[in-house]
C-alpha positions in Angstrom: 0.0 0.0 0.0 1.4 3.4 -0.9 1.7 5.9 1.8 2.1 9.7 1.7 2.7 12.4 4.2 0.9 15.6 3.4 1.9 18.9 5.0 -1.7 20.1 4.8 -2.9 17.2 6.9 -2.9 17.6 10.7 -3.9 14.1 11.3 -0.9 13.2 13.5 -1.1 16.3 15.7 -4.9 16.1 16.0 -4.9 12.5 16.8 -2.2 12.8 19.5 -4.1 15.8 20.9 -7.4 13.9 21.1 -5.7 10.8 22.6 -4.1 12.9 25.4 -7.1 15.1 26.2 -9.5 12.1 26.3 -7.0 10.1 28.4 -7.2 7.1 26.0 -4.2 4.9 25.2 -3.4 4.1 21.6 -3.8 0.4 22.5 -7.3 1.0 23.8 -8.2 3.1 20.8 -6.9 0.3 18.5 -8.8 -2.3 20.4 -12.1 -0.3 20.5 -11.9 0.4 16.8 -10.3 -2.8 15.5 -7.4 -0.9 13.9 -3.9 -2.4 13.9 -1.3 -0.7 16.0 0.9 -0.2 13.0 -1.9 1.8 11.3 -2.4 3.9 14.4 1.3 4.5 14.7 1.4 5.7 11.1 -1.5 8.0 11.6 0.1 9.6 14.7 3.2 10.3 12.6 1.0 11.9 10.0 1.2 9.1 7.5 -2.0 8.6 5.6 -2.3 5.4 3.5 -4.4 5.7 0.4 -7.7 4.0 -0.2 -11.3 4.1 0.7 -10.9 1.7 3.7 -8.5 4.1 5.3 -11.1 6.9 5.3 -13.7 4.5 6.7 -11.4 3.8 9.6 -10.6 7.5 10.1 -14.3 8.2 10.1 -14.6 5.7 13.0 -11.8 7.5 14.8 -13.6 10.8 14.3 -16.9 9.4 15.6 -15.0 7.8 18.6 -13.8 11.3 19.6 -17.0 13.0 18.6 -15.3 15.3 16.0 -15.7 15.6 12.2 -13.4 13.9 9.8 -12.5 17.3 8.5 -11.3 18.4 11.9 -9.3 15.1 12.3 -7.5 15.7 9.1 -7.2 19.5 8.8 -8.6 21.2 11.9 -7.1 23.3 14.6 -7.7 23.2 18.3 -9.7 26.4 18.2 -11.9 24.9 15.6 -12.4 21.9 17.9 -13.8 24.2 20.6 -16.2 25.7 18.1 -17.2 22.3 16.8 -17.8 21.0 20.4 -20.1 24.1 21.1 -22.1 23.3 17.9 -22.5 19.7 19.0 -23.6 20.7 22.4 -26.2 23.1 20.9 -27.5 20.3 18.6 -27.7 17.8 21.4 -29.7 20.3 23.5 -32.0 21.0 20.6 -32.5 17.2 20.1 -33.3 16.8 23.8 -35.9 19.6 23.6 -37.5 17.9 20.5 -37.6 14.6 22.3 -39.4 16.2 25.3 -41.9 17.9 22.9 -42.5 14.5 21.2 -43.1 12.8 24.6 -45.4 15.6 25.7 -47.4 15.3 22.4 -47.6 11.5 22.7 -49.1 11.9 26.2 -51.6 14.5 25.0 -52.6 12.2 22.1 -52.9 9.2 24.5 -55.3 11.3 26.7 -57.4 12.4 23.8 -57.7 8.8 22.5 -58.7 7.4 25.9 
């Protein structure tokens, strides 16, 4: 498999940052995601293998840390804070919608009784 290191990619720095801030070991991350240690070691060094399977695995990593694939590959730490704030806002909106649905279901149940 061909490998390339791209200057524009921040994969290695971002992955190391996420591992440290989330207090996860590389071994645990590999075990949780089913990614070989050699692959993870390459990613932390900024090496990005080519191929669609690689991006599927990176997408799993992004989901594991609750960040976008874009952030994982190109983002900066300040962007991460903005992204986290957006996720929090969306989660709050979702919780409100779930409460509204529950309330409407209760009203419907009372009307049908």
